[in-house]
N, CA, C and O atoms as a printed pandas DataFrame, in Angstrom:
     atom_number atom_name residue_name chain_id  residue_number  x_coord  y_coord  z_coord
0              1         N          MET        A               1   15.728    6.752  -11.647
1              2        CA          MET        A               1   14.572    6.559  -10.800
2              3         C          MET        A               1   14.047    7.931  -10.368
3              4         O          MET        A               1   14.825    8.801   -9.978
4              5         N          THR        A               2   12.734    8.118  -10.440
5              6        CA          THR        A               2   12.154    9.394  -10.040
6              7         C          THR        A               2   11.838    9.383   -8.550
7              8         O          THR        A               2   12.008    8.371   -7.870
8              9         N          ALA        A               3   11.377   10.526   -8.060
9             10        CA          ALA        A               3   11.057   10.643   -6.633
10            11         C          ALA        A               3    9.906    9.734   -6.227
11            12         O          ALA        A               3    9.759    9.423   -5.045
12            13         N          THR        A               4    9.086    9.304   -7.183
13            14        CA          THR        A               4    7.952    8.450   -6.826
14            15         C          THR        A               4    8.170    6.995   -7.212
15            16         O          THR        A               4    7.208    6.228   -7.271
16            17         N          GLU        A               5    9.413    6.594   -7.476
17            18        CA          GLU        A               5    9.710    5.206   -7.800
18            19         C          GLU        A               5   10.640    4.607   -6.757
19            20         O          GLU        A               5   11.420    5.318   -6.122
20            21         N          THR        A               6   10.553    3.312   -6.588
21            22        CA          THR        A               6   11.478    2.577   -5.742
22            23         C          THR        A               6   11.971    1.384   -6.535
23            24         O          THR        A               6   11.495    1.137   -7.643
24            25         N          ARG        A               7   12.911    0.645   -5.985
25            26        CA          ARG        A               7   13.427   -0.530   -6.681
26            27         C          ARG        A               7   12.356   -1.600   -6.874
27            28         O          ARG        A               7   12.330   -2.258   -7.913
28            29         N          GLN        A               8   11.478   -1.785   -5.899
29            30        CA          GLN        A               8   10.511   -2.879   -5.943
30            31         C          GLN        A               8    9.182   -2.491   -6.573
31            32         O          GLN        A               8    8.429   -3.376   -6.980
32            33         N          GLY        A               9    8.874   -1.241   -6.666
33            34        CA          GLY        A               9    7.585   -0.835   -7.216
34            35         C          GLY        A               9    7.487    0.669   -7.287
35            36         O          GLY        A               9    8.418    1.380   -6.909
36            37         N          ARG        A              10    6.364    1.152   -7.771
37            38        CA          ARG        A              10    6.147    2.594   -7.866
38            39         C          ARG        A              10    5.294    3.059   -6.696
39            40         O          ARG        A              10    4.422    2.331   -6.223
40            41         N          GLU        A              11    5.550    4.270   -6.237
41            42        CA          GLU        A              11    4.754    4.856   -5.170
42            43         C          GLU        A              11    3.918    5.981   -5.747
43            44         O          GLU        A              11    4.366    6.705   -6.636
44            45         N          THR        A              12    2.700    6.124   -5.240
45            46        CA          THR        A              12    1.859    7.223   -5.690
46            47         C          THR        A              12    2.125    8.436   -4.823
47            48         O          THR        A              12    2.382    8.304   -3.627
48            49         N          PRO        A              13    2.065    9.619   -5.418
49            50        CA          PRO        A              13    2.077   10.815   -4.579
50            51         C          PRO        A              13    0.761   10.880   -3.819
51            52         O          PRO        A              13   -0.170   10.149   -4.156
52            53         N          ARG        A              14    0.655   11.726   -2.813
53            54        CA          ARG        A              14   -0.519   11.781   -1.944
54            55         C          ARG        A              14   -1.801   12.093   -2.715
55            56         O          ARG        A              14   -2.810   11.421   -2.505
56            57         N          ALA        A              15   -1.792   13.085   -3.595
57            58        CA          ALA        A              15   -3.009   13.440   -4.332
58            59         C          ALA        A              15   -3.423   12.267   -5.207
59            60         O          ALA        A              15   -2.590   11.669   -5.888
60            61         N          GLY        A              16   -4.693   11.942   -5.190
61            62        CA          GLY        A              16   -5.178   10.843   -6.007
62            63         C          GLY        A              16   -4.762    9.482   -5.486
63            64         O          GLY        A              16   -4.537    8.563   -6.273
64            65         N          LEU        A              17   -4.655    9.336   -4.181
65            66        CA          LEU        A              17   -4.226    8.075   -3.577
66            67         C          LEU        A              17   -5.177    6.949   -3.961
67            68         O          LEU        A              17   -6.391    7.080   -3.805
68            69         N          TRP        A              18   -4.630    5.844   -4.462
69            70        CA          TRP        A              18   -5.400    4.657   -4.826
70            71         C          TRP        A              18   -4.491    3.452   -4.671
71            72         O          TRP        A              18   -3.272    3.590   -4.570
72            73         N          ALA        A              19   -5.090    2.271   -4.652
73            74        CA          ALA        A              19   -4.295    1.054   -4.468
74            75         C          ALA        A              19   -5.007   -0.135   -5.078
75            76         O          ALA        A              19   -6.184   -0.072   -5.434
76            77         N          ARG        A              20   -4.255   -1.229   -5.190
77            78        CA          ARG        A              20   -4.785   -2.541   -5.553
78            79         C          ARG        A              20   -4.434   -3.488   -4.413
79            80         O          ARG        A              20   -3.504   -3.235   -3.648
80            81         N          VAL        A              21   -5.182   -4.573   -4.306
81            82        CA          VAL        A              21   -4.833   -5.600   -3.329
82            83         C          VAL        A              21   -3.428   -6.087   -3.667
83            84         O          VAL        A              21   -3.123   -6.367   -4.826
84            85         N          GLY        A              22   -2.578   -6.184   -2.654
85            86        CA          GLY        A              22   -1.192   -6.603   -2.845
86            87         C          GLY        A              22   -0.208   -5.454   -2.813
87            88         O          GLY        A              22    0.992   -5.677   -2.649
88            89         N          ASP        A              23   -0.694   -4.208   -2.968
89            90        CA          ASP        A              23    0.184   -3.043   -2.846
90            91         C          ASP        A              23    0.548   -2.847   -1.379
91            92         O          ASP        A              23   -0.034   -3.483   -0.500
92            93         N          ARG        A              24    1.506   -1.970   -1.117
93            94        CA          ARG        A              24    1.968   -1.713    0.241
94            95         C          ARG        A              24    1.621   -0.288    0.638
95            96         O          ARG        A              24    1.903    0.655   -0.100
96            97         N          LEU        A              25    1.002   -0.132    1.818
97            98        CA          LEU        A              25    0.732    1.180    2.387
98            99         C          LEU        A              25    1.876    1.514    3.330
99           100         O          LEU        A              25    2.221    0.719    4.204
100          101         N          ILE        A              26    2.463    2.692    3.151
101          102        CA          ILE        A              26    3.568    3.147    3.990
102          103         C          ILE        A              26    3.116    4.428    4.672
103          104         O          ILE        A              26    2.747    5.396    4.006
104          105         N          VAL        A              27    3.145    4.433    5.993
105          106        CA          VAL        A              27    2.705    5.587    6.773
106          107         C          VAL        A              27    3.900    6.123    7.534
107          108         O          VAL        A              27    4.558    5.382    8.265
108          109         N          GLY        A              28    4.186    7.416    7.368
109          110        CA          GLY        A              28    5.319    8.038    8.039
110          111         C          GLY        A              28    5.102    8.137    9.532
111          112         O          GLY        A              28    3.966    8.152   10.006
112          113         N          GLY        A              29    6.200    8.205   10.274
113          114        CA          GLY        A              29    6.120    8.348   11.722
114          115         C          GLY        A              29    5.579    9.708   12.113
115          116         O          GLY        A              29    5.750   10.685   11.384
116          117         N          SER        A              30    4.926    9.772   13.263
117          118        CA          SER        A              30    4.312   11.024   13.701
118          119         C          SER        A              30    5.220   11.862   14.592
119          120         O          SER        A              30    4.920   13.024   14.864
120          121         N          THR        A              31    6.332   11.280   15.049
121          122        CA          THR        A              31    7.271   12.025   15.881
122          123         C          THR        A              31    8.695   11.764   15.409
123          124         O          THR        A              31    8.947   10.808   14.676
124          125         N          VAL        A              32    9.616   12.608   15.828
125          126        CA          VAL        A              32   11.019   12.432   15.479
126          127         C          VAL        A              32   11.503   11.100   16.038
127          128         O          VAL        A              32   11.275   10.790   17.207
128          129         N          GLY        A              33   12.167   10.319   15.201
129          130        CA          GLY        A              33   12.667    9.021   15.625
130          131         C          GLY        A              33   11.697    7.878   15.383
131          132         O          GLY        A              33   12.084    6.711   15.456
132          133         N          ASP        A              34   10.437    8.199   15.097
133          134        CA          ASP        A              34    9.445    7.172   14.800
134          135         C          ASP        A              34    9.521    6.863   13.310
135          136         O          ASP        A              34    9.270    7.735   12.478
136          137         N          GLU        A              35    9.867    5.626   12.974
137          138        CA          GLU        A              35   10.048    5.256   11.575
138          139         C          GLU        A              35    8.734    5.040   10.840
139          140         O          GLU        A              35    8.737    4.903    9.616
140          141         N          GLY        A              36    7.625    5.007   11.542
141          142        CA          GLY        A              36    6.349    4.757   10.902
142          143         C          GLY        A              36    6.095    3.270   10.763
143          144         O          GLY        A              36    6.737    2.451   11.422
144          145         N          ARG        A              37    5.154    2.932    9.901
145          146        CA          ARG        A              37    4.841    1.518    9.705
146          147         C          ARG        A              37    4.381    1.278    8.280
147          148         O          ARG        A              37    4.088    2.207    7.527
148          149         N          ASP        A              38    4.329    0.011    7.939
149          150        CA          ASP        A              38    3.892   -0.359    6.605
150          151         C          ASP        A              38    3.097   -1.649    6.690
151          152         O          ASP        A              38    3.185   -2.396    7.665
152          153         N          GLY        A              39    2.326   -1.887    5.653
153          154        CA          GLY        A              39    1.549   -3.110    5.609
154          155         C          GLY        A              39    1.028   -3.385    4.217
155          156         O          GLY        A              39    1.023   -2.508    3.353
156          157         N          GLU        A              40    0.590   -4.612    4.011
157          158        CA          GLU        A              40    0.044   -5.033    2.723
158          159         C          GLU        A              40   -1.439   -4.705    2.665
159          160         O          GLU        A              40   -2.181   -4.972    3.611
160          161         N          ILE        A              41   -1.863   -4.130    1.564
161          162        CA          ILE        A              41   -3.279   -3.854    1.359
162          163         C          ILE        A              41   -3.946   -5.165    0.966
163          164         O          ILE        A              41   -3.647   -5.739   -0.080
164          165         N          VAL        A              42   -4.858   -5.630    1.822
165          166        CA          VAL        A              42   -5.503   -6.929    1.609
166          167         C          VAL        A              42   -6.975   -6.799    1.232
167          168         O          VAL        A              42   -7.617   -7.794    0.897
168          169         N          GLY        A              43   -7.513   -5.588    1.283
169          170        CA          GLY        A              43   -8.908   -5.396    0.917
170          171         C          GLY        A              43   -9.194   -3.965    0.528
171          172         O          GLY        A              43   -8.592   -3.028    1.052
172          173         N          LEU        A              44  -10.130   -3.808   -0.404
173          174        CA          LEU        A              44  -10.560   -2.488   -0.860
174          175         C          LEU        A              44  -12.054   -2.349   -0.606
175          176         O          LEU        A              44  -12.787   -3.337   -0.592
176          177         N          HIS        A              45  -12.493   -1.116   -0.406
177          178        CA          HIS        A              45  -13.908   -0.856   -0.165
178          179         C          HIS        A              45  -14.563   -0.106   -1.316
179          180         O          HIS        A              45  -15.777    0.100   -1.316
180          181         N          HIS        A              46  -13.758    0.306   -2.303
181          182        CA          HIS        A              46  -14.265    1.010   -3.483
182          183         C          HIS        A              46  -13.648    0.389   -4.728
183          184         O          HIS        A              46  -12.463    0.057   -4.739
184          185         N          ALA        A              47  -14.452    0.234   -5.775
185          186        CA          ALA        A              47  -13.987   -0.390   -7.014
186          187         C          ALA        A              47  -12.844    0.380   -7.672
187          188         O          ALA        A              47  -12.035   -0.211   -8.388
188          189         N          ASP        A              48  -12.768    1.699   -7.438
189          190        CA          ASP        A              48  -11.701    2.486   -8.061
190          191         C          ASP        A              48  -10.402    2.465   -7.257
191          192         O          ASP        A              48   -9.431    3.117   -7.641
192          193         N          GLY        A              49  -10.371    1.725   -6.147
193          194        CA          GLY        A              49   -9.150    1.577   -5.361
194          195         C          GLY        A              49   -8.843    2.717   -4.414
195          196         O          GLY        A              49   -7.747    2.774   -3.855
196          197         N          THR        A              50   -9.789    3.631   -4.220
197          198        CA          THR        A              50   -9.569    4.739   -3.296
198          199         C          THR        A              50   -9.833    4.287   -1.859
199          200         O          THR        A              50  -10.523    3.292   -1.638
200          201         N          PRO        A              51   -9.281    5.023   -0.876
201          202        CA          PRO        A              51   -9.460    4.649    0.525
202          203         C          PRO        A              51  -10.932    4.640    0.925
203          204         O          PRO        A              51  -11.772    5.278    0.291
204          205         N          PRO        A              52  -11.221    3.892    2.002
205          206        CA          PRO        A              52  -10.304    3.242    2.939
206          207         C          PRO        A              52   -9.816    1.894    2.416
207          208         O          PRO        A              52  -10.355    1.332    1.463
208          209         N          PHE        A              53   -8.758    1.395    3.088
209          210        CA          PHE        A              53   -8.155    0.115    2.744
210          211         C          PHE        A              53   -8.157   -0.802    3.966
211          212         O          PHE        A              53   -8.107   -0.329    5.101
212          213         N          ASP        A              54   -8.215   -2.112    3.731
213          214        CA          ASP        A              54   -7.930   -3.090    4.781
214          215         C          ASP        A              54   -6.446   -3.397    4.660
215          216         O          ASP        A              54   -5.979   -3.809    3.598
216          217         N          VAL        A              55   -5.702   -3.198    5.743
217          218        CA          VAL        A              55   -4.243   -3.336    5.716
218          219         C          VAL        A              55   -3.790   -4.352    6.753
219          220         O          VAL        A              55   -4.201   -4.293    7.912
220          221         N          ARG        A              56   -2.933   -5.294    6.328
221          222        CA          ARG        A              56   -2.283   -6.224    7.265
222          223         C          ARG        A              56   -0.920   -5.626    7.587
223          224         O          ARG        A              56   -0.027   -5.596    6.740
224          225         N          TRP        A              57   -0.769   -5.148    8.825
225          226        CA          TRP        A              57    0.452   -4.456    9.237
226          227         C          TRP        A              57    1.604   -5.436    9.394
227          228         O          TRP        A              57    1.436   -6.521    9.951
228          229         N          SER        A              58    2.774   -5.049    8.900
229          230        CA          SER        A              58    3.942   -5.937    8.949
230          231         C          SER        A              58    4.478   -6.113   10.366
231          232         O          SER        A              58    5.111   -7.125   10.665
232          233         N          ASP        A              59    4.231   -5.137   11.242
233          234        CA          ASP        A              59    4.777   -5.239   12.599
234          235         C          ASP        A              59    3.915   -6.074   13.544
235          236         O          ASP        A              59    4.426   -6.595   14.535
236          237         N          THR        A              60    2.622   -6.214   13.259
237          238        CA          THR        A              60    1.742   -6.961   14.168
238          239         C          THR        A              60    1.008   -8.115   13.491
239          240         O          THR        A              60    0.564   -9.043   14.167
240          241         N          GLY        A              61    0.875   -8.069   12.171
241          242        CA          GLY        A              61    0.115   -9.083   11.459
242          243         C          GLY        A              61   -1.390   -8.872   11.524
243          244         O          GLY        A              61   -2.147   -9.630   10.916
244          245         N          ARG        A              62   -1.832   -7.859   12.249
245          246        CA          ARG        A              62   -3.260   -7.571   12.376
246          247         C          ARG        A              62   -3.767   -6.837   11.150
247          248         O          ARG        A              62   -3.032   -6.082   10.513
248          249         N          VAL        A              63   -5.033   -7.065   10.825
249          250        CA          VAL        A              63   -5.681   -6.372    9.714
250          251         C          VAL        A              63   -6.605   -5.307   10.292
251          252         O          VAL        A              63   -7.441   -5.595   11.149
252          253         N          THR        A              64   -6.447   -4.068    9.813
253          254        CA          THR        A              64   -7.294   -2.973   10.274
254          255         C          THR        A              64   -7.800   -2.173    9.082
255          256         O          THR        A              64   -7.213   -2.200    8.000
256          257         N          LEU        A              65   -8.903   -1.461    9.301
257          258        CA          LEU        A              65   -9.453   -0.547    8.314
258          259         C          LEU        A              65   -8.697    0.768    8.444
259          260         O          LEU        A              65   -8.604    1.328    9.536
260          261         N          VAL        A              66   -8.153    1.267    7.323
261          262        CA          VAL        A              66   -7.305    2.456    7.372
262          263         C          VAL        A              66   -7.841    3.530    6.431
263          264         O          VAL        A              66   -8.106    3.275    5.257
264          265         N          PHE        A              67   -7.991    4.725    6.969
265          266        CA          PHE        A              67   -8.264    5.923    6.191
266          267         C          PHE        A              67   -6.951    6.705    6.188
267          268         O          PHE        A              67   -6.687    7.445    7.135
268          269         N          PRO        A              68   -6.115    6.564    5.146
269          270        CA          PRO        A              68   -4.769    7.145    5.163
270          271         C          PRO        A              68   -4.783    8.662    5.297
271          272         O          PRO        A              68   -5.615    9.350    4.704
272          273         N          GLY        A              69   -3.843    9.165    6.091
273          274        CA          GLY        A              69   -3.668   10.594    6.266
274          275         C          GLY        A              69   -2.658   11.153    5.277
275          276         O          GLY        A              69   -2.226   10.452    4.362
276          277         N          PRO        A              70   -2.282   12.418    5.458
277          278        CA          PRO        A              70   -1.368   13.074    4.515
278          279         C          PRO        A              70    0.054   12.518    4.531
279          280         O          PRO        A              70    0.834   12.799    3.620
280          281         N          ASP        A              71    0.398   11.742    5.542
281          282        CA          ASP        A              71    1.748   11.171    5.623
282          283         C          ASP        A              71    1.827    9.780    5.000
283          284         O          ASP        A              71    2.849    9.105    5.127
284          285         N          ALA        A              72    0.761    9.344    4.328
285          286        CA          ALA        A              72    0.717    7.991    3.761
286          287         C          ALA        A              72    1.022    8.016    2.266
287          288         O          ALA        A              72    0.747    8.992    1.568
288          289         N          ARG        A              73    1.598    6.909    1.800
289          290        CA          ARG        A              73    1.816    6.718    0.367
290          291         C          ARG        A              73    1.626    5.239    0.061
291          292         O          ARG        A              73    1.702    4.393    0.952
292          293         N          VAL        A              74    1.379    4.943   -1.197
293          294        CA          VAL        A              74    1.160    3.563   -1.626
294          295         C          VAL        A              74    2.279    3.150   -2.562
295          296         O          VAL        A              74    2.600    3.858   -3.517
296          297         N          GLN        A              75    2.864    2.008   -2.282
297          298        CA          GLN        A              75    3.864    1.425   -3.169
298          299         C          GLN        A              75    3.133    0.386   -4.012
299          300         O          GLN        A              75    2.617   -0.604   -3.493
300          301         N          HIS        A              76    3.099    0.628   -5.328
301          302        CA          HIS        A              76    2.379   -0.253   -6.249
302          303         C          HIS        A              76    3.286   -1.365   -6.751
303          304         O          HIS        A              76    4.479   -1.163   -6.978
304          305         N          PHE        A              77    2.704   -2.528   -6.917
305          306        CA          PHE        A              77    3.386   -3.679   -7.496
306          307         C          PHE        A              77    2.588   -4.140   -8.701
307          308         O          PHE        A              77    1.381   -3.905   -8.761
308          309         N          PRO        A              78    3.232   -4.793   -9.668
309          310        CA          PRO        A              78    2.479   -5.291  -10.823
310          311         C          PRO        A              78    1.397   -6.262  -10.366
311          312         O          PRO        A              78    1.613   -7.041   -9.438
312          313         N          PRO        A              79    0.225   -6.219  -11.019
313          314        CA          PRO        A              79   -0.831   -7.162  -10.641
314          315         C          PRO        A              79   -0.377   -8.593  -10.867
315          316         O          PRO        A              79    0.382   -8.877  -11.794
316          317         N          HIS        A              80   -0.843   -9.483  -10.019
317          318        CA          HIS        A              80   -0.504  -10.898  -10.155
318          319         C          HIS        A              80   -1.306  -11.499  -11.299
319          320         O          HIS        A              80   -2.508  -11.260  -11.411
320          321         N          ASP        A              81   -0.650  -12.272  -12.141
321          322        CA          ASP        A              81   -1.329  -13.003  -13.210
322          323         C          ASP        A              81   -1.582  -14.409  -12.688
323          324         O          ASP        A              81   -0.711  -15.275  -12.767
324          325         N          THR        A              82   -2.782  -14.634  -12.155
325          326        CA          THR        A              82   -3.078  -15.929  -11.535
326          327         C          THR        A              82   -3.086  -17.055  -12.555
327          328         O          THR        A              82   -2.784  -18.196  -12.206
328          329         N          LYS        A              83   -3.424  -16.766  -13.808
329          330        CA          LYS        A              83   -3.410  -17.800  -14.842
330          331         C          LYS        A              83   -1.985  -18.269  -15.111
331          332         O          LYS        A              83   -1.740  -19.467  -15.256
332          333         N          ALA        A              84   -1.036  -17.318  -15.178
333          334        CA          ALA        A              84    0.363  -17.681  -15.428
334          335         C          ALA        A              84    0.925  -18.481  -14.265
335          336         O          ALA        A              84    1.744  -19.378  -14.467
336          337         N          ALA        A              85    0.491  -18.165  -13.049
337          338        CA          ALA        A              85    1.011  -18.857  -11.867
338          339         C          ALA        A              85    0.534  -20.304  -11.800
339          340         O          ALA        A              85    1.190  -21.143  -11.183
340          341         N          THR        A              86   -0.607  -20.606  -12.432
341          342        CA          THR        A              86   -1.143  -21.967  -12.347
342          343         C          THR        A              86   -0.793  -22.821  -13.566
343          344         O          THR        A              86   -1.125  -24.006  -13.609
344          345         N          ARG        A              87   -0.127  -22.226  -14.554
345          346        CA          ARG        A              87    0.267  -22.996  -15.740
346          347         C          ARG        A              87    1.392  -23.958  -15.423
347          348         O          ARG        A              87    2.238  -23.676  -14.575
348          349         N          SER        A              88    1.404  -25.092  -16.101
349          350        CA          SER        A              88    2.460  -26.084  -15.880
350          351         C          SER        A              88    3.600  -25.851  -16.825
351          352         O          SER        A              88    4.587  -26.586  -16.794
């Protein structure tokens, strides 16, 4: 596993940050002891997947518009195949 991979998906390095709906935004904590937060990307404002993103935060369930800072990274997941999910 490389520095930009995890068990559940791949993470992008900061440069060239982009996402798809369903990916996870992970934001580092701003102070010592602050673990940061994460959330599911539920909306995009640009066709190429660049910020800003609509994010549903895992700690509150609220959806907010996010312009990620330098402490943010995106964990990518494979796109959902909706046709395969609806097959019998």
